[in-house]
Every structure is written in structure tokens, then in C-alpha cells.
C-alpha positions as CSV (number, residue, x, y, z in Angstrom):
1,M,9.6,29.2,-12.8
2,A,7.7,26.8,-10.6
3,T,8.2,23.1,-11.2
4,P,5.1,21.2,-12.1
5,K,3.7,18.9,-9.4
6,R,3.9,15.2,-10.2
7,L,0.3,13.8,-10.0
8,M,-0.5,10.1,-9.5
9,N,-3.8,8.4,-9.9
10,A,-5.0,6.0,-7.1
11,K,-3.5,2.9,-8.7
12,Q,-0.1,4.6,-9.1
13,A,-0.3,6.0,-5.5
14,S,-1.2,2.6,-4.0
15,T,1.8,1.0,-5.8
16,F,4.1,3.8,-4.5
17,L,2.8,3.3,-1.0
18,G,3.1,-0.5,-1.3
19,V,-0.6,-1.2,-0.5
20,H,-3.4,-2.7,-2.5
21,Y,-5.6,-0.3,-4.4
22,N,-8.6,-1.3,-2.2
23,T,-6.7,-0.5,0.9
24,L,-6.0,3.1,-0.3
25,H,-9.7,3.4,-1.2
26,N,-10.7,2.2,2.3
27,W,-8.4,4.6,3.9
28,N,-10.0,7.5,2.0
29,Q,-13.5,6.3,2.9
30,M,-12.4,6.3,6.6
31,G,-10.7,9.7,6.3
32,M,-7.3,8.3,7.2
33,G,-5.5,8.1,3.9
34,P,-3.0,10.5,2.3
35,P,-4.3,13.9,1.2
36,R,-5.6,14.0,-2.4
37,T,-6.7,16.7,-4.8
38,L,-9.7,16.8,-7.1
39,K,-9.0,17.8,-10.7
40,G,-12.1,17.8,-12.8
41,K,-13.9,14.6,-11.8
42,R,-10.9,12.6,-10.7
43,W,-8.9,12.4,-7.5
44,Y,-5.1,12.6,-7.7
45,Y,-2.2,12.4,-5.3
46,V,0.8,14.8,-5.4
47,L,4.0,12.8,-5.2
48,D,5.7,15.2,-2.7
49,V,2.7,15.1,-0.5
50,L,2.7,11.3,-0.6
51,K,6.3,11.2,0.4
52,D,5.7,13.4,3.4
53,W,2.6,11.5,4.4
54,L,4.5,8.2,4.1
55,S,7.4,9.4,6.2
56,L,4.9,10.4,9.0
57,N,2.8,7.2,8.7
58,A,5.2,4.5,7.7
59,P,4.6,2.2,10.7
60,A,0.9,2.3,10.2
61,V,1.2,1.7,6.5
62,A,3.6,-1.3,7.1
63,A,1.2,-2.8,9.7
64,T,-1.7,-2.5,7.2
65,S,0.2,-3.8,4.2
66,F,1.6,-6.9,5.8
67,H,-1.3,-7.7,8.2
68,R,-2.5,-10.7,6.1
69,A,1.0,-12.0,5.5
70,A,1.9,-11.8,9.2
71,S,-1.2,-13.4,10.4
72,A,-1.2,-16.3,7.9
73,P,-0.3,-19.6,9.5
74,Q,3.1,-21.0,8.4
75,R,3.1,-24.5,6.9
76,S,5.4,-26.9,8.5
77,Q,6.8,-29.7,6.4
78,S,6.9,-33.0,8.2
79,P,9.8,-35.4,7.5
80,S,7.6,-38.0,5.9
81,S,6.0,-35.6,3.4
82,A,9.4,-34.1,2.6
83,S,10.9,-37.5,1.6
84,A,8.0,-38.1,-0.7
85,F,9.1,-35.2,-2.9
86,Q,12.8,-36.1,-2.9
87,R,12.5,-39.3,-5.0
């Protein structure tokens, strides 16, 4: 007996991949996202296929996921402002 495939909607798949829902949507629009399947009127992702896709595309996913965090400027705390909060 075949085991049923675990299907995930786009929100669940984006959480699994560690990217924002909009990022997954954009990937699909550009034709570079993970494969998905249409059931009725909705798109679903098969968990095993997501795992395979992630193992092949992990560096690209990590670069996209953390792009904003990596490019954000770091705040430095000057000694004068630090002492103002230590009263």
C-alpha cells in the first residue's frame, strides 16, 4: 500500500523553507521556486519534493532569506549614549 503524500499549502511551504510567503510567490512567478502541484483550484507542495529541492538549492535559499538582514547596517552604541541608559 502506498503511503499518502504530505501536501502543504504555500504558507506552510514557506515556513518549512524559512522564507517569507511573498518570496515563495515571487519565486513561482519567476519560474525558479520549488515544484508544486495543482489540486482543484489550489497549488500544493509535496513535502518530499520540497526536501529534495531544498537540499539542491540551500545556498540560494539562504542568500535570499537573509539578504535583508545581512545588508542592514549595524548600529553602533557610542560610550556616551550607553552611559545614559545605565543610570
